[in-house]
C-alpha atoms as one frame of an Amber mdcrd trajectory, in Angstrom:
protein
 172.328  95.125  83.550 174.574  93.906  80.770 175.987  96.389  78.254 177.452
  95.360  74.936 180.575  97.406  74.195 183.562  96.682  71.954 182.349  93.152
  71.130 181.975  92.247  74.820 179.147  91.959  77.298 180.001  93.885  80.458
 178.356  94.035  83.865 179.323  95.564  87.213 177.943  93.926  90.352 177.977
  95.027  93.986 177.634  92.717  96.980 177.117  93.170 100.699 180.710  92.237
 101.489 183.799  90.432 100.232 182.615  87.010 101.404 179.368  87.310  99.435
 181.323  88.390  96.336 183.586  85.338  96.661 180.606  83.006  97.103 179.133
  84.456  93.912 182.398  83.973  92.025 182.593  80.328  93.084 179.028  79.682
  91.941 179.731  81.345  88.584 182.978  79.367  88.263 180.990  76.139  88.592
 178.611  77.240  85.822 181.510  78.395  83.632 183.070  74.935  83.931 179.724
  73.303  83.128 179.340  75.464  79.995 183.067  75.381  79.161 182.947  79.147
  78.747 184.888  81.334  81.137 184.526  85.029  81.968 187.133  87.697  82.339
 186.475  89.244  85.716 188.016  91.285  88.465 187.165  91.741  92.097 187.807
  94.558  94.552 186.279  93.908  97.972 182.503  93.809  97.291 182.572  94.753
  93.593 182.970  92.449  90.606 183.444  93.482  86.984 182.640  90.847  84.348
 183.304  90.764  80.605 182.106  88.022  78.281 183.286  87.446  74.735 183.938
  84.352  72.634 187.603  84.202  71.701 187.098  81.218  69.376 184.733  83.329
  67.260 187.070  86.288  66.828 186.355  88.043  70.140 182.702  88.737  69.531
 179.503  88.206  71.493 177.893  84.856  70.716 175.102  82.677  72.055 177.621
  81.188  74.499 178.105  84.610  76.088 174.382  85.271  76.254 173.779  81.888
  77.884 176.467  82.479  80.519 175.203  86.026  81.129 171.712  84.666  81.788
 173.039  82.124  84.282 175.131  84.815  85.999 172.019  86.982  86.324 170.114
  84.078  87.872 172.855  83.449  90.434 173.097  87.145  91.317 169.337  87.652
  91.570 168.906  84.592  93.794 171.793  85.633  96.017 170.488  89.177  96.437
 166.951  87.948  97.147 168.110  85.465  99.777 170.718  87.731 101.351 173.305
  84.912 101.261
């Protein structure tokens, strides 16, 4: 689940393997481009750390972050349910 800390939304995700993590990142990248709002993230094998904040609004959590977080959750939930 998302945690709001230091004016950022943060979530840690775990995948079955590296390939699944990369598939997830590509799907999120497509959404980020669509919304013109991009996450800070890091990846180590099957783990991804994500932080969302709106730099244009003084590095605070805005509706843009909440919207992207919701879409990220949808992608993750669908991927985990389907075992992609």
